[in-house]
ZAMAR-499837 format. One record per residue (C-alpha): residue in three letters; x, y, z; residue number from 1. Coordinates in steps of 0.1 Angstrom, whole numbers, plus 5000, padded with zeros to 4 digits. Layout:
["ala",[X,Y,Z],NUM]
...
***
This chain:
["unk",[4833,5177,4809],1]
["unk",[4858,5156,4828],2]
["unk",[4893,5154,4811],3]
["unk",[4903,5120,4798],4]
["unk",[4924,5098,4821],5]
["unk",[4957,5096,4803],6]
["unk",[4964,5059,4808],7]
["unk",[4991,5056,4781],8]
["unk",[5010,5087,4794],9]
["unk",[5009,5073,4830],10]
["unk",[5022,5039,4818],11]
["unk",[5051,5057,4800],12]
["unk",[5059,5076,4832],13]
["unk",[5061,5045,4854],14]
["unk",[5081,5026,4827],15]
["unk",[5106,5054,4827],16]
["unk",[5109,5052,4865],17]
["unk",[5114,5014,4863],18]
["unk",[5144,5021,4840],19]
["unk",[5158,5048,4863],20]
["unk",[5146,5074,4887],21]
["unk",[5147,5111,4877],22]
["unk",[5173,5133,4894],23]
["unk",[5147,5148,4917],24]
["unk",[5140,5114,4932],25]
["unk",[5173,5096,4934],26]
["unk",[5171,5097,4972],27]
["unk",[5144,5071,4969],28]
["unk",[5170,5045,4956],29]
["unk",[5173,5031,4991],30]
["unk",[5136,5021,4989],31]
["unk",[5138,5006,4954],32]
["unk",[5115,4977,4962],33]
["unk",[5087,5001,4971],34]
["unk",[5092,5021,4939],35]
["unk",[5090,4989,4919],36]
["unk",[5057,4980,4936],37]
["unk",[5042,5014,4929],38]
["unk",[5052,5013,4892],39]
["unk",[5045,4976,4884],40]
["unk",[5013,4978,4905],41]
["unk",[5002,5009,4885],42]
["unk",[5008,4991,4852],43]
["unk",[4988,4961,4864],44]
["unk",[4959,4983,4875],45]
["unk",[4959,5001,4842],46]
["unk",[4957,4967,4825],47]
["unk",[4989,4975,4806],48]
["unk",[5015,4953,4823],49]
["unk",[5016,4926,4796],50]
["unk",[5014,4950,4766],51]
["unk",[5038,4977,4780],52]
["unk",[5065,4954,4793],53]
["unk",[5083,4924,4779],54]
["unk",[5086,4889,4793],55]
["unk",[5123,4894,4796],56]
["unk",[5117,4925,4817],57]
["unk",[5092,4907,4840],58]
["unk",[5115,4878,4844],59]
["unk",[5144,4901,4853],60]
["unk",[5123,4920,4878],61]
["unk",[5113,4887,4895],62]
["unk",[5150,4876,4896],63]
["unk",[5160,4910,4911],64]
["unk",[5134,4909,4938],65]
["unk",[5144,4874,4949],66]
["unk",[5180,4887,4952],67]
["unk",[5167,4910,4979],68]
["unk",[5155,4881,5001],69]
["unk",[5178,4880,5031],70]
["unk",[5181,4857,5061],71]
["unk",[5190,4869,5096],72]
["unk",[5189,4857,5132],73]
["unk",[5153,4869,5135],74]
["unk",[5140,4853,5104],75]
["unk",[5137,4859,5067],76]
["unk",[5123,4888,5047],77]
["unk",[5134,4913,5020],78]
["unk",[5158,4942,5022],79]
["unk",[5148,4976,5006],80]
["unk",[5175,4974,4979],81]
["unk",[5212,4965,4974],82]
["unk",[5222,5001,4977],83]
["unk",[5246,4994,5006],84]
["unk",[5261,4961,4993],85]
["unk",[5283,4951,4964],86]
["unk",[5268,4933,4935],87]
["unk",[5272,4895,4939],88]
["unk",[5255,4864,4926],89]
["unk",[5264,4846,4959],90]
["unk",[5242,4850,4990],91]
["unk",[5256,4878,5012],92]
["unk",[5262,4872,5049],93]
["unk",[5238,4889,5073],94]
["unk",[5247,4924,5085],95]
["unk",[5227,4950,5104],96]
["unk",[5224,4971,5072],97]
["unk",[5214,4942,5050],98]
["unk",[5186,4926,5071],99]
["unk",[5150,4922,5062],100]
["unk",[5126,4951,5064],101]
["unk",[5089,4946,5071],102]
["unk",[5075,4972,5048],103]
["unk",[5097,4962,5019],104]
["unk",[5088,4925,5025],105]
["unk",[5052,4935,5020],106]
["unk",[5059,4953,4987],107]
["unk",[5082,4925,4975],108]
["unk",[5055,4898,4980],109]
["unk",[5028,4919,4963],110]
["unk",[5051,4927,4933],111]
["unk",[5060,4890,4929],112]
["unk",[5023,4882,4930],113]
["unk",[5015,4908,4903],114]
["unk",[5044,4893,4882],115]
["unk",[5028,4858,4888],116]
["unk",[5057,4842,4905],117]
["unk",[5052,4807,4920],118]
["unk",[5069,4816,4953],119]
["unk",[5089,4785,4953],120]
["unk",[5119,4804,4966],121]
["unk",[5100,4819,4996],122]
["unk",[5112,4808,5030],123]
["unk",[5078,4807,5047],124]
["unk",[5090,4795,5081],125]
["unk",[5116,4822,5082],126]
["unk",[5091,4848,5072],127]
["unk",[5067,4838,5100],128]
["unk",[5096,4840,5124],129]
["unk",[5105,4875,5112],130]
["unk",[5070,4888,5116],131]
["unk",[5069,4874,5152],132]
["unk",[5102,4891,5160],133]
["unk",[5088,4925,5147],134]
["unk",[5057,4925,5171],135]
["unk",[5061,4946,5202],136]
["unk",[5046,4942,5236],137]
["unk",[5018,4967,5229],138]
["unk",[5007,4947,5198],139]
["unk",[5023,4970,5173],140]
["unk",[5051,4961,5148],141]
["unk",[5084,4976,5141],142]
["unk",[5100,4977,5106],143]
["unk",[5129,4956,5118],144]
["unk",[5130,4935,5151],145]
["unk",[5134,4957,5181],146]
["unk",[5138,4991,5164],147]
["unk",[5125,5015,5138],148]
["unk",[5091,5030,5132],149]
["unk",[5062,5016,5152],150]
["unk",[5028,5026,5140],151]
["unk",[4997,5013,5121],152]
["unk",[5016,5012,5088],153]
["unk",[5038,4984,5099],154]
["unk",[5009,4965,5115],155]
["unk",[4991,4966,5082],156]
["unk",[5021,4952,5064],157]
["unk",[5023,4924,5089],158]
["unk",[4986,4916,5086],159]
["unk",[4988,4917,5048],160]
["unk",[5017,4893,5048],161]
["unk",[4999,4869,5071],162]
["unk",[4969,4870,5049],163]
["unk",[4989,4863,5018],164]
["unk",[5007,4834,5036],165]
["unk",[4974,4821,5050],166]
["unk",[4994,4818,5083],167]
["unk",[4987,4840,5114],168]
["unk",[5008,4819,5138],169]
["unk",[5034,4846,5140],170]
["unk",[5010,4873,5153],171]
["unk",[4993,4878,5186],172]
["unk",[4961,4890,5170],173]
["unk",[4943,4901,5201],174]
["unk",[4972,4924,5212],175]
["unk",[4974,4938,5176],176]
["unk",[4937,4945,5175],177]
["unk",[4940,4963,5209],178]
["unk",[4967,4985,5194],179]
["unk",[4945,4994,5165],180]
["unk",[4917,5004,5189],181]
["unk",[4942,5026,5209],182]
["unk",[4948,5046,5177],183]
["unk",[4912,5056,5172],184]
["unk",[4904,5093,5179],185]
["unk",[4873,5111,5190],186]
["unk",[4866,5122,5154],187]
["unk",[4861,5087,5142],188]
["unk",[4894,5084,5123],189]
["unk",[4927,5068,5133],190]
["unk",[4961,5083,5140],191]
["unk",[4994,5067,5131],192]
["unk",[4999,5058,5168],193]
["unk",[4980,5064,5201],194]
["unk",[4973,5101,5208],195]
["unk",[4981,5111,5172],196]
["unk",[4958,5132,5151],197]
["unk",[4934,5113,5128],198]
["unk",[4945,5111,5092],199]
["unk",[4931,5095,5061],200]
["unk",[4960,5071,5056],201]
["unk",[4961,5055,5090],202]
["unk",[4923,5054,5090],203]
["unk",[4923,5033,5058],204]
["unk",[4951,5012,5072],205]
["unk",[4933,5006,5105],206]
["unk",[4900,4996,5087],207]
["unk",[4918,4974,5062],208]
["unk",[4937,4956,5090],209]
["unk",[4904,4950,5108],210]
["unk",[4890,4937,5076],211]
["unk",[4919,4913,5071],212]
["unk",[4923,4900,5107],213]
["unk",[4907,4869,5120],214]
["unk",[4883,4878,5148],215]
["unk",[4892,4860,5180],216]
["unk",[4857,4862,5194],217]
["unk",[4837,4865,5161],218]
["unk",[4825,4900,5170],219]
["unk",[4823,4927,5143],220]
["unk",[4854,4950,5142],221]
["unk",[4833,4982,5148],222]
["unk",[4801,4990,5165],223]
["unk",[4773,5007,5146],224]
["unk",[4781,5040,5163],225]
["unk",[4819,5037,5155],226]
["unk",[4811,5029,5119],227]
["unk",[4788,5059,5115],228]
["unk",[4813,5082,5132],229]
["unk",[4841,5070,5108],230]
["unk",[4819,5075,5078],231]
["unk",[4810,5111,5089],232]
["unk",[4846,5121,5094],233]
["unk",[4858,5106,5061],234]
["unk",[4830,5121,5040],235]
["unk",[4837,5155,5055],236]
["unk",[4873,5153,5043],237]
["unk",[4860,5158,5007],238]
["unk",[4863,5196,5002],239]
["unk",[4850,5221,4976],240]
["unk",[4877,5211,4950],241]
["unk",[4863,5175,4949],242]
["unk",[4895,5161,4964],243]
["unk",[4900,5147,4998],244]
["unk",[4922,5162,5025],245]
["unk",[4941,5138,5049],246]
["unk",[4933,5158,5080],247]
["unk",[4906,5181,5091],248]
["unk",[4910,5215,5075],249]
["unk",[4939,5207,5052],250]
["unk",[4942,5211,5015],251]
["unk",[4932,5183,4991],252]
["unk",[4958,5157,4980],253]
["unk",[4953,5131,4953],254]
["unk",[4968,5103,4976],255]
["unk",[4939,5108,5000],256]
["unk",[4914,5101,4972],257]
["unk",[4925,5065,4977],258]
["unk",[4930,5065,5015],259]
["unk",[4896,5081,5023],260]
["unk",[4878,5066,4993],261]
["unk",[4890,5031,5001],262]
["unk",[4881,5035,5037],263]
["unk",[4846,5045,5028],264]
["unk",[4843,5015,5005],265]
["unk",[4854,4992,5033],266]
["unk",[4826,5008,5054],267]
["unk",[4801,5003,5026],268]
["unk",[4796,5041,5021],269]
["unk",[4814,5050,4989],270]
["unk",[4781,5062,4974],271]
["unk",[4783,5093,4996],272]
["unk",[4812,5107,4977],273]
["unk",[4805,5135,4952],274]
["unk",[4818,5113,4924],275]
["unk",[4818,5137,4894],276]
["unk",[4836,5165,4913],277]
["unk",[4860,5140,4927],278]
["unk",[4869,5127,4892],279]
["unk",[4874,5163,4880],280]
["unk",[4900,5169,4908],281]
["unk",[4919,5137,4900],282]
["unk",[4920,5146,4863],283]
["unk",[4934,5180,4871],284]
["unk",[4963,5163,4890],285]
["unk",[4976,5146,4858],286]
["unk",[5010,5157,4845],287]
["unk",[5012,5166,4808],288]
["unk",[5041,5141,4802],289]
["unk",[5025,5113,4822],290]
["unk",[5022,5107,4859],291]
["unk",[5000,5121,4886],292]
["unk",[5009,5147,4912],293]
["unk",[4994,5151,4947],294]
["unk",[4978,5184,4936],295]
["unk",[4975,5203,4903],296]
["unk",[5007,5219,4889],297]
["unk",[5030,5198,4911],298]
["unk",[5055,5171,4900],299]
["unk",[5042,5136,4897],300]
["unk",[5052,5107,4920],301]
["unk",[5051,5069,4916],302]
["unk",[5029,5063,4946],303]
["unk",[5003,5088,4934],304]
["unk",[4998,5069,4902],305]
["unk",[4991,5036,4920],306]
["unk",[4968,5052,4946],307]
["unk",[4948,5073,4921],308]
["unk",[4946,5043,4896],309]
["unk",[4933,5023,4925],310]
["unk",[4908,5049,4935],311]
["unk",[4893,5052,4901],312]
["unk",[4882,5016,4903],313]
["unk",[4863,5021,4935],314]
["unk",[4842,5048,4919],315]
["unk",[4840,5042,4881],316]
["unk",[4825,5076,4876],317]
["unk",[4827,5081,4839],318]
["unk",[4838,5062,4808],319]
["unk",[4868,5085,4806],320]
["unk",[4881,5069,4839],321]
["unk",[4893,5033,4837],322]
["unk",[4880,5006,4860],323]
["unk",[4908,4997,4883],324]
["unk",[4910,4982,4918],325]
["unk",[4922,4986,4954],326]
["unk",[4933,4965,4983],327]
["unk",[4901,4954,5001],328]
["unk",[4878,4950,4972],329]
["unk",[4872,4916,4956],330]
["unk",[4895,4922,4927],331]
["unk",[4925,4942,4938],332]
["unk",[4963,4941,4935],333]
["unk",[4966,4926,4970],334]
["unk",[4934,4909,4980],335]
["unk",[4933,4893,4945],336]
["unk",[4964,4876,4958],337]
["unk",[4950,4865,4992],338]
["unk",[4967,4833,5001],339]
["unk",[4990,4837,4971],340]
["unk",[5021,4827,4991],341]
["unk",[5006,4795,5005],342]
***
């Protein structure tokens, strides 16, 4: 029998993290916007955001997020957190350590959408300018203009923001699609960057980006052979525990239940997953005090809760697992907000 999905315990864990991170995770303070997204997104997916938080809390979170909107010479976006700046009600002047960050801008917009903000404070023109400044010659995107990580993660964030804005004018889509193609491997998966090993996370990100992007020539993003190869590689990442590994031959990790499961759903092949065994693995990753770890008997994290909650909606396997959602379905945290910033 599959253990019950402990929704109330998980809601308690993310609420505690919204109040303050445990000592083991204080180094994540510099990415506070992302932590907020994981926690608030998890509550939303659990259907407990309204009942487990107050309107005062939700209003204060919206206000705090808008305080992270920052304007620089390359446009407007959101900084990760105010960890390197003094508290002030007045807009702070631009500095190199206080500028917008592409990934954190993505998480900020999604969190505001979950919190049902009206986006009246969003500088749309500045945001389009910022996205344009982050794109590199090879079609990829950096986390800040001209420097920082350059891989499929940042491209996905840029595509998601454009989709939410309903404005792709800041992106050279053809070059970006070529960069995605250059990250495909012989296995049928995608690496973080060209010549990298295929992994479940980048594979989902690549397929989701192809799903979001306007097609310049109207052609399908994958050929039939490419689609079949991707399905084969993804489904073989489910191992004997029921969980998914991120790379060929590695151990199962709860995060990859989302990355691989969502990728299979985009490809229309989620029915190939051993659903009951998979649900058993996810249930075994639950922490007794609330939260979900990447593997049984490990400490829980905020991103695991959001990803596992999302995954259980893709494959509603048993009545003990709640029906939640994920990015590229018709009712997810992000695509439910497609065009939300228009």
